[in-house]
C-alpha positions in Angstrom: 0.0 0.0 0.0 1.5 3.3 -1.0 1.2 6.4 1.2 0.1 9.7 -0.4 1.5 13.1 0.2 -1.9 14.1 1.7 -1.5 11.3 4.3 2.0 12.4 5.1 0.8 16.0 5.6 -2.1 14.9 7.8 0.4 12.8 9.9 2.6 15.9 10.3 -0.4 18.0 11.3 -1.4 15.5 14.0 2.2 15.4 15.2 2.3 19.2 15.3 -0.9 19.3 17.4 0.4 16.7 19.9 3.7 18.6 20.2 1.8 21.8 20.9 -0.1 20.0 23.7 3.3 18.7 25.0 4.7 22.3 25.0 1.6 23.5 26.8 2.0 20.9 29.5 5.7 21.7 30.0 4.9 25.4 30.4 2.1 24.8 32.9 3.5 22.0 35.0 3.6 22.9 38.7 3.4 19.6 40.6 4.0 15.9 40.4 0.6 15.3 38.8 1.3 17.8 36.1 4.8 16.3 35.6 3.2 12.9 35.1 0.8 14.4 32.6 3.7 15.9 30.7 5.5 12.5 30.6 2.3 10.9 29.2 2.1 13.6 26.5 5.7 13.0 25.7 5.1 9.3 25.3 2.2 10.0 22.9 4.1 12.7 21.0 7.1 10.4 20.6 4.8 7.6 19.3 3.4 10.0 16.7 6.8 11.2 15.8 8.3 7.8 14.9 5.1 6.7 13.2 5.1 9.9 11.1 8.7 9.2 10.1 7.6 5.6 9.2 4.9 7.1 7.0 7.2 9.6 5.3 9.7 6.8 4.6 6.9 4.7 3.1 5.9 7.7 0.9 9.5 7.6 -0.4 9.3 3.8 -0.9 11.3 2.8 2.1 9.8 0.2 4.5 10.9 0.0 8.1 9.4 -1.7 11.2 9.7 -0.4 14.7 10.9 2.9 16.1 14.6 2.2 16.2 15.0 1.1 12.6 12.7 3.9 11.4 14.7 6.5 13.3 18.0 5.2 11.9 16.6 5.0 8.4 15.1 8.5 8.6 18.5 9.9 9.5 20.2 8.0 6.6 17.5 9.5 4.3 18.2 13.0 5.5 14.8 13.4 7.3 16.5 14.0 10.6 19.4 16.3 11.4 20.3 14.0 14.3 19.3 10.5 15.2 21.0 10.1 18.6 18.6 12.4 20.4 15.6 10.4 19.1 17.2 7.2 20.2 17.6 8.8 23.7 13.9 9.7 23.6 13.1 6.1 22.7 15.1 4.9 25.7 13.3 7.3 28.0 9.9 6.5 26.5 10.6 2.8 27.1 11.7 3.5 30.7 8.6 5.5 31.6 6.1 3.1 30.1 7.5 0.0 31.8 8.4 1.1 35.3 7.6 4.0 37.6 10.2 5.6 39.8 9.8 9.1 41.3 13.4 10.1 40.7 13.5 8.7 37.2 10.2 10.6 36.4 11.7 13.9 37.5 14.9 13.3 35.5 13.0 12.5 32.4 10.7 15.4 32.9 13.7 17.7 33.0 15.1 16.1 29.8 11.7 16.6 28.2 11.6 20.3 29.1 15.2 21.2 28.4 16.3 18.9 25.6 13.4 17.0 23.9 10.9 19.8 23.4 13.5 22.0 21.6 14.7 18.9 19.6 11.2 18.0 18.5 10.5 21.6 17.5 13.6 21.5 15.3 12.6 18.1 13.8 9.1 19.3 13.0 10.5 22.5 11.3 12.9 20.4 9.3 10.2 17.9 8.2 7.6 20.6 7.4 10.1 22.5 5.3 11.2 19.3 3.5 7.6 18.2 2.7 5.8 21.5 1.9 
C-alpha cells in the first residue's frame, strides 16, 4: 500500500498538534501530577513522531518496522538532522512506560523540558520544510 502526500501532511499536522499540547503541558506543569501528565504527553508525541517518520519513509518507498529502525533510516535518508537524540527519547519513553520511579520521572521530565521539546521543535520544522 502506497502512502500519499496528503496522508503524510495529515500525519505531520497531528504530530504538530500533539507537540503543541506537550509544550503547553511543560509550560504549565507545577506539581508531580502535572509532571506525570507531561510524561504521558511526551510518550504520545514520541509515538506519533516515529510513526510519522515511518509514513514519510513509506511515501519515499522505504519500508521500516519499529521505532529504532525507522529513526536510523530517517537519519540516513536526511529526514532527521540527528538520530541520537531520538534514540535517547526512545530509551526514555521505554523506561517511563514500563516502570515508575519518582526520581526517574523527575529526571525524564527535566530532559523533556530542556532537551526533547526543543529537539522535537527542530525536527518538526525540518520535516515541514522538506515536505511542503
